[in-house]
N, CA, C and O of each residue as an XYZ file, in Angstrom:
532
protein
N     -10.287     12.409    -11.146
C     -10.838     12.004     -9.872
C     -10.629     10.498     -9.711
O     -10.950      9.724    -10.613
N     -10.100     10.090     -8.578
C      -9.867      8.682     -8.283
C     -11.045      8.149     -7.495
O     -11.420      8.717     -6.469
N     -11.633      7.053     -7.973
C     -12.687      6.373     -7.228
C     -12.173      5.021     -6.794
O     -11.494      4.332     -7.555
N     -12.494      4.642     -5.582
C     -12.049      3.377     -5.010
C     -13.263      2.519     -4.735
O     -14.246      2.988     -4.162
N     -13.200      1.262     -5.141
C     -14.298      0.345     -4.859
C     -14.133     -0.137     -3.420
O     -13.203     -0.888     -3.126
N     -15.020      0.283     -2.523
C     -14.901     -0.074     -1.111
C     -15.604     -1.366     -0.776
O     -15.297     -1.991      0.240
N     -16.519     -1.771     -1.589
C     -17.149     -3.081     -1.513
C     -17.761     -3.313     -2.891
O     -17.915     -2.359     -3.654
N     -18.108     -4.530     -3.226
C     -18.589     -4.802     -4.580
C     -19.698     -3.831     -5.005
O     -20.779     -3.801     -4.417
N     -19.399     -3.045     -6.038
C     -20.372     -2.122     -6.595
C     -20.528     -0.811     -5.846
O     -21.326      0.032     -6.256
N     -19.779     -0.609     -4.745
C     -19.871      0.625     -3.970
C     -18.543      1.365     -4.102
O     -17.487      0.833     -3.760
N     -18.610      2.606     -4.606
C     -17.402      3.379     -4.844
C     -17.351      4.604     -3.954
O     -18.380      5.165     -3.579
N     -16.141      5.007     -3.624
C     -15.925      6.206     -2.820
C     -14.860      7.028     -3.531
O     -13.869      6.482     -4.016
N     -15.062      8.328     -3.592
C     -14.050      9.204     -4.171
C     -12.911      9.358     -3.181
O     -13.148      9.544     -1.987
N     -11.676      9.284     -3.663
C     -10.525      9.463     -2.784
C     -10.583     10.818     -2.094
O     -10.099     10.961     -0.971
N     -11.170     11.811     -2.751
C     -11.282     13.142     -2.150
C     -12.179     13.136     -0.911
O     -12.123     14.073     -0.115
N     -13.002     12.105     -0.733
C     -13.898     12.028      0.409
C     -13.274     11.349      1.630
O     -13.931     11.218      2.662
N     -12.026     10.919      1.526
C     -11.362     10.313      2.677
C     -11.195     11.373      3.766
O     -11.091     12.559      3.455
N     -11.167     10.971      5.022
C     -10.995     11.945      6.104
C      -9.759     12.815      5.870
O      -8.738     12.332      5.381
N      -9.857     14.087      6.219
C      -8.795     15.043      5.913
C      -7.475     14.730      6.615
O      -6.420     15.146      6.134
N      -7.501     14.016      7.725
C      -6.253     13.698      8.407
C      -5.461     12.593      7.710
O      -4.317     12.326      8.079
N      -6.056     11.955      6.715
C      -5.355     10.915      5.962
C      -4.670     11.534      4.759
O      -5.238     12.381      4.068
N      -3.466     11.107      4.524
C      -2.715     11.598      3.379
C      -2.502     10.423      2.428
O      -2.082      9.344      2.844
N      -2.795     10.644      1.159
C      -2.643      9.555      0.202
C      -1.947     10.016     -1.057
O      -1.892     11.207     -1.365
N      -1.418      9.044     -1.779
C      -0.790      9.279     -3.079
C      -1.353      8.241     -4.026
O      -1.554      7.084     -3.655
N      -1.606      8.667     -5.254
C      -2.025      7.736     -6.302
C      -0.872      7.572     -7.275
O      -0.376      8.551     -7.831
N      -0.446      6.328     -7.481
C       0.660      6.007     -8.381
C       0.068      5.353     -9.617
O      -0.639      4.351     -9.515
N       0.355      5.919    -10.794
C      -0.238      5.376    -12.015
C       0.762      5.063    -13.120
O       0.493      4.198    -13.954
N       1.892      5.733    -13.152
C       2.730      5.572    -14.344
C       4.196      5.272    -14.075
O       5.011      5.323    -14.996
N       4.550      4.960    -12.834
C       5.950      4.652    -12.516
C       6.016      3.945    -11.170
O       5.041      3.924    -10.419
N       7.164      3.373    -10.875
C       7.414      2.829     -9.548
C       7.481      4.002     -8.579
O       7.636      5.150     -8.996
N       7.362      3.711     -7.282
C       7.412      4.793     -6.304
C       8.160      4.347     -5.057
O       7.889      3.279     -4.507
N       9.102      5.170     -4.615
C       9.809      4.966     -3.352
C       9.141      5.850     -2.307
O       9.162      7.075     -2.424
N       8.547      5.233     -1.283
C       7.943      5.999     -0.203
C       9.078      6.635      0.595
O      10.057      5.969      0.930
N       8.946      7.909      0.893
C       9.994      8.638      1.597
C       9.723      8.675      3.098
O       8.582      8.543      3.540
N      10.791      8.856      3.871
C      10.652      8.939      5.324
C       9.706     10.056      5.739
O       8.969      9.918      6.715
N       9.723     11.151      5.010
C       8.980     12.332      5.434
C       7.858     12.749      4.480
O       7.405     13.893      4.532
N       7.402     11.841      3.607
C       6.346     12.258      2.667
C       4.967     12.289      3.316
O       4.053     12.933      2.800
N       4.810     11.597      4.444
C       3.568     11.679      5.205
C       2.400     10.874      4.660
O       1.295     10.973      5.193
N       2.606     10.082      3.619
C       1.490      9.322      3.051
C       1.107      8.149      3.947
O       1.962      7.396      4.413
N      -0.209      8.011      4.177
C      -0.750      6.883      4.931
C      -1.196      5.776      3.991
O      -1.086      4.592      4.308
N      -1.705      6.179      2.823
C      -2.269      5.231      1.866
C      -1.660      5.494      0.494
O      -1.555      6.639      0.055
N      -1.262      4.419     -0.173
C      -0.755      4.505     -1.538
C      -1.711      3.700     -2.415
O      -1.799      2.478     -2.290
N      -2.425      4.390     -3.302
C      -3.292      3.727     -4.284
C      -2.462      3.511     -5.542
O      -1.801      4.435     -6.016
N      -2.493      2.290     -6.088
C      -1.647      1.985     -7.239
C      -2.482      1.433     -8.385
O      -3.268      0.502     -8.212
N      -2.295      2.026     -9.554
C      -2.910      1.534    -10.787
C      -1.790      1.119    -11.725
O      -0.906      1.918    -12.037
N      -1.825     -0.123    -12.171
C      -0.775     -0.613    -13.058
C      -1.111     -0.372    -14.523
O      -0.217     -0.322    -15.368
N      -2.398     -0.222    -14.825
C      -2.794     -0.099    -16.228
C      -2.362     -1.334    -16.988
O      -2.182     -2.402    -16.402
N      -2.199     -1.196    -18.258
C      -1.743     -2.329    -19.064
C      -0.246     -2.255    -19.328
O       0.295     -3.006    -20.140
N       0.426     -1.319    -18.614
C       1.867     -1.134    -18.790
C       2.671     -2.259    -18.198
O       2.752     -3.348    -18.767
N       3.267     -1.993    -17.051
C       4.115     -2.985    -16.407
C       3.801     -3.061    -14.925
O       3.065     -2.235    -14.384
N       4.375     -4.070    -14.276
C       4.221     -4.187    -12.835
C       4.743     -2.899    -12.181
O       5.646     -2.256    -12.717
N       4.188     -2.530    -11.047
C       4.628     -1.349    -10.298
C       5.252     -1.815     -8.988
O       4.692     -2.660     -8.290
N       6.413     -1.259     -8.662
C       7.070     -1.562     -7.391
C       6.950     -0.360     -6.473
O       7.304      0.761     -6.837
N       6.444     -0.614     -5.278
C       6.356      0.393     -4.238
C       7.400      0.001     -3.190
O       7.295     -1.046     -2.553
N       8.409      0.861     -3.024
C       9.489      0.563     -2.083
C       9.241      1.289     -0.770
O       9.030      2.502     -0.743
N       9.269      0.532      0.311
C       9.045      1.094      1.640
C      10.233      1.950      2.061
O      11.352      1.724      1.600
N      10.001      2.931      2.932
C      11.123      3.710      3.455
C      11.910      2.873      4.468
O      11.475      1.790      4.860
N      13.051      3.378      4.879
C      13.876      2.635      5.833
C      13.134      2.437      7.148
O      12.502      3.357      7.668
N      13.221      1.231      7.668
C      12.534      0.906      8.922
C      13.086      1.725     10.086
O      12.323      2.180     10.938
N      14.384      1.911     10.126
C      15.025      2.617     11.236
C      14.437      4.013     11.464
O      14.342      4.469     12.603
N      14.045      4.683     10.391
C      13.547      6.061     10.495
C      12.028      6.162     10.508
O      11.494      7.265     10.397
N      11.307      5.032     10.642
C       9.854      5.064     10.537
C       9.134      4.269     11.616
O       8.045      3.746     11.378
N       9.723      4.173     12.788
C       9.112      3.420     13.878
C       7.701      3.944     14.170
O       7.495      5.144     14.349
N       6.744      3.026     14.212
C       5.352      3.365     14.492
C       4.540      3.770     13.271
O       3.324      3.937     13.370
N       5.175      3.930     12.141
C       4.457      4.349     10.934
C       3.628      3.206     10.377
O       4.076      2.061     10.313
N       2.413      3.540      9.976
C       1.509      2.586      9.332
C       1.325      3.014      7.887
O       1.164      4.198      7.593
N       1.351      2.046      6.998
C       1.152      2.326      5.577
C       0.216      1.280      5.006
O       0.325      0.091      5.308
N      -0.701      1.742      4.179
C      -1.598      0.845      3.451
C      -1.298      1.034      1.962
O      -1.193      2.163      1.482
N      -1.161     -0.078      1.238
C      -0.983     -0.037     -0.217
C      -2.127     -0.827     -0.826
O      -2.397     -1.958     -0.420
N      -2.809     -0.219     -1.818
C      -3.969     -0.865     -2.437
C      -3.876     -0.801     -3.959
O      -3.587      0.252     -4.528
N      -4.121     -1.931     -4.608
C      -4.210     -1.984     -6.079
C      -5.632     -1.574     -6.460
O      -6.600     -2.167     -5.985
N      -5.756     -0.557     -7.319
C      -7.081     -0.010     -7.611
C      -7.582     -0.302     -9.019
O      -8.614      0.230     -9.428
N      -6.876     -1.132     -9.759
C      -7.365     -1.466    -11.101
C      -7.452     -2.981    -11.253
O      -6.957     -3.739    -10.419
N      -8.094     -3.399    -12.342
C      -8.203     -4.843    -12.570
C      -7.323     -5.303    -13.722
O      -7.590     -6.335    -14.337
N      -6.286     -4.548    -14.013
C      -5.320     -4.951    -15.040
C      -4.555     -6.195    -14.563
O      -4.529     -6.505    -13.371
N      -3.948     -6.885    -15.500
C      -3.266     -8.140    -15.172
C      -1.897     -7.940    -14.524
O      -1.312     -8.905    -14.034
N      -1.385     -6.743    -14.509
C      -0.073     -6.478    -13.904
C      -0.188     -6.427    -12.388
O      -1.281     -6.250    -11.851
N       0.945     -6.584    -11.692
C       0.933     -6.662    -10.235
C       1.571     -5.438     -9.580
O       2.280     -4.660    -10.218
N       1.295     -5.300     -8.300
C       1.929     -4.291     -7.456
C       2.841     -5.051     -6.499
O       2.398     -5.947     -5.781
N       4.103     -4.686     -6.498
C       5.092     -5.343     -5.643
C       5.477     -4.369     -4.536
O       5.937     -3.261     -4.813
N       5.292     -4.776     -3.298
C       5.690     -3.962     -2.154
C       7.004     -4.541     -1.663
O       7.084     -5.711     -1.289
N       8.038     -3.703     -1.670
C       9.400     -4.167     -1.430
C      10.035     -3.365     -0.294
O       9.788     -2.167     -0.158
N      10.847     -4.031      0.512
C      11.600     -3.337      1.545
C      12.756     -2.562      0.932
O      13.267     -2.925     -0.127
N      13.162     -1.495      1.604
C      14.295     -0.688      1.143
C      15.572     -1.510      1.254
O      15.814     -2.153      2.276
N      16.384     -1.490      0.209
C      17.634     -2.248      0.153
C      17.361     -3.710      0.515
O      16.613     -4.377     -0.199
N      17.937     -4.220      1.586
C      17.734     -5.633      1.943
C      16.738     -5.809      3.088
O      16.643     -6.896      3.659
N      15.988     -4.744      3.434
C      15.026     -4.863      4.525
C      13.886     -5.800      4.150
O      13.496     -5.898      2.987
N      13.370     -6.474      5.146
C      12.329     -7.482      4.939
C      10.979     -7.001      5.444
O      10.881     -6.046      6.214
N       9.943     -7.690      4.989
C       8.590     -7.524      5.497
C       8.254     -8.825      6.216
O       8.326     -9.898      5.617
N       7.892     -8.744      7.482
C       7.579     -9.945      8.256
C       6.115    -10.299      8.023
O       5.215     -9.501      8.281
N       5.900    -11.528      7.523
C       4.553    -12.027      7.243
C       4.392    -13.345      7.988
O       5.108    -14.309      7.720
N       3.453    -13.380      8.921
C       3.209    -14.598      9.708
C       4.496    -15.158     10.307
O       4.708    -16.371     10.306
N       5.358    -14.272     10.822
C       6.590    -14.695     11.480
C       7.743    -15.004     10.553
O       8.813    -15.394     11.020
N       7.561    -14.843      9.248
C       8.611    -15.151      8.277
C       9.083    -13.881      7.589
O       8.265    -13.084      7.129
N      10.402    -13.683      7.512
C      10.964    -12.542      6.793
C      10.799    -12.774      5.291
O      11.252    -13.785      4.756
N      10.147    -11.829      4.621
C       9.912    -11.929      3.177
C      10.557    -10.751      2.459
O      10.617     -9.647      2.999
N      11.033    -10.984      1.252
C      11.633     -9.914      0.461
C      10.592     -8.904      0.002
O      10.873     -7.707     -0.067
N       9.375     -9.388     -0.317
C       8.337     -8.496     -0.822
C       6.963     -9.129     -0.650
O       6.829    -10.273     -0.215
N       5.952     -8.349     -1.003
C       4.567     -8.819     -1.032
C       3.983     -8.383     -2.360
O       4.353     -7.335     -2.889
N       3.073     -9.177     -2.903
C       2.519     -8.897     -4.229
C       1.005     -8.786     -4.158
O       0.326     -9.624     -3.565
N       0.491     -7.721     -4.784
C      -0.952     -7.526     -4.935
C      -1.272     -7.741     -6.404
O      -0.651     -7.127     -7.271
N      -2.238     -8.610     -6.691
C      -2.532     -8.918     -8.090
C      -3.979     -8.671     -8.495
O      -4.293     -8.702     -9.685
N      -4.869     -8.425     -7.531
C      -6.290     -8.235     -7.838
C      -6.751     -6.837     -7.453
O      -6.198     -6.220     -6.543
N      -7.759     -6.347     -8.149
C      -8.348     -5.055     -7.825
C      -8.853     -5.060     -6.384
O      -9.465     -6.031     -5.938
N      -8.596     -3.985     -5.668
C      -8.984     -3.773     -4.271
C      -8.180     -4.607     -3.281
O      -8.437     -4.545     -2.079
N      -7.218     -5.381     -3.757
C      -6.351     -6.109     -2.834
C      -5.434     -5.089     -2.166
O      -4.996     -4.128     -2.798
N      -5.149     -5.304     -0.890
C      -4.362     -4.337     -0.141
C      -3.491     -5.028      0.880
O      -3.690     -6.196      1.216
N      -2.525     -4.282      1.361
C      -1.680     -4.748      2.456
C      -1.562     -3.601      3.449
O      -1.411     -2.441      3.064
N      -1.633     -3.937      4.718
C      -1.461     -2.984      5.801
C      -0.208     -3.382      6.550
O      -0.065     -4.528      6.976
N       0.695     -2.438      6.709
C       1.960     -2.753      7.360
C       2.268     -1.688      8.414
O       1.817     -0.546      8.326
N       3.042     -2.097      9.402
C       3.466     -1.190     10.472
C       4.949     -1.447     10.735
O       5.440     -2.565     10.576
N       5.638     -0.404     11.134
C       7.075     -0.501     11.366
C       7.387     -0.449     12.852
O       6.802      0.342     13.592
N       8.311     -1.295     13.283
C       8.725     -1.280     14.684
C      10.096     -0.619     14.878
O      10.656     -0.649     15.974
N      10.626     -0.028     13.813
C      11.932      0.618     13.881
C      13.066     -0.246     13.382
O      14.170      0.247     13.148
N      12.803     -1.546     13.213
C      13.830     -2.424     12.657
C      13.308     -3.244     11.485
O      14.085     -3.674     10.632
N      11.981     -3.466     11.438
C      11.366     -4.228     10.351
C       9.972     -3.689     10.083
O       9.381     -3.001     10.915
N       9.463     -4.014      8.913
C       8.061     -3.769      8.578
C       7.297     -5.060      8.822
O       7.785     -6.143      8.500
N       6.103     -4.953      9.389
C       5.285     -6.109      9.726
C       3.951     -6.015      9.002
O       3.264     -4.997      9.085
N       3.588     -7.072      8.293
C       2.254     -7.143      7.687
C       1.275     -7.442      8.814
O       1.410     -8.441      9.520
N       0.285     -6.564      8.975
C      -0.665     -6.799     10.059
C      -1.987     -7.348      9.556
O      -2.728     -7.965     10.321
N      -2.292     -7.140      8.303
C      -3.431     -7.805      7.681
C      -3.473     -7.421      6.219
O      -2.778     -6.498      5.794
N      -4.270     -8.111      5.462
C      -4.476     -7.785      4.053
C      -5.897     -8.162      3.720
O      -6.493     -9.037      4.348
N      -6.423     -7.494      2.731
C      -7.815     -7.732      2.374
C      -7.999     -7.523      0.894
O      -7.257     -6.763      0.273
N      -8.972     -8.186      0.328
C      -9.301     -7.971     -1.062
C     -10.699     -7.450     -1.238
O     -11.171     -7.325     -2.369
N     -11.394     -7.135     -0.130
C     -12.779     -6.767     -0.314
C     -13.214     -5.409      0.206
O     -14.330     -4.992     -0.105
N     -12.416     -4.698      0.969
C     -12.909     -3.398      1.419
C     -11.787     -2.451      1.784
O     -10.672     -2.861      2.107
N     -12.115     -1.180      1.723
C     -11.200     -0.143      2.160
C     -11.685      0.347      3.511
O     -12.499      1.267      3.593
N     -11.186     -0.267      4.565
C     -11.597      0.115      5.919
C     -10.477      0.939      6.529
O      -9.945      0.594      7.584
N     -10.127      2.017      5.871
C      -8.976      2.817      6.261
C      -9.079      3.363      7.674
O      -8.065      3.463      8.366
N     -10.264      3.716      8.115
C     -10.385      4.269      9.459
C     -10.035      3.239     10.524
O      -9.488      3.592     11.569
N     -10.337      1.988     10.277
C     -10.029      0.947     11.249
C      -8.525      0.722     11.360
O      -8.022      0.360     12.424
N      -7.821      0.935     10.273
C      -6.383      0.690     10.252
C      -5.595      1.902     10.730
O      -4.646      1.760     11.501
N      -5.976      3.079     10.286
C      -5.179      4.276     10.560
C      -5.673      5.048     11.746
O      -5.098      6.079     12.094
C-alpha cells in the first residue's frame, strides 16, 4: 500500500484518490511515460538505489495532457523529469532539458500544448491533485 504525505504528518492512501485519476508508482527503475498509458500522476520512490528518470511522452501526441510527478520518499537520490529525445520543458519562459525533484513530497505539474511541455507549478508541501487535474 502506498501512502502519500499530503501535508506534514497527514497521510493519504493512494487507493483513496478519486477513481477518475490514474496513477503509477515507480520504485525500482526509470520510467518512460507512454502516449496512451493514461497516467495522470506518477509517484516516484528512489530508495537508496539510484536517481530515477521519468521521461515525458512526445509533446506532439499529447496536446492538453496534464501530468503530475511527485517524489514520495526522503532518500538522498533525485527524480529527474526529462523531455522525450530533445524536447524541452518550459519553466518561467525558458526551455529546460529537465527538472529535478530532490525532497520528499516535492512535485511538478506540467501540461502539454502539442509542441512543448510547460511547468505550470511545483510544490513541496501538499498533494492537491484535484486542483490540478
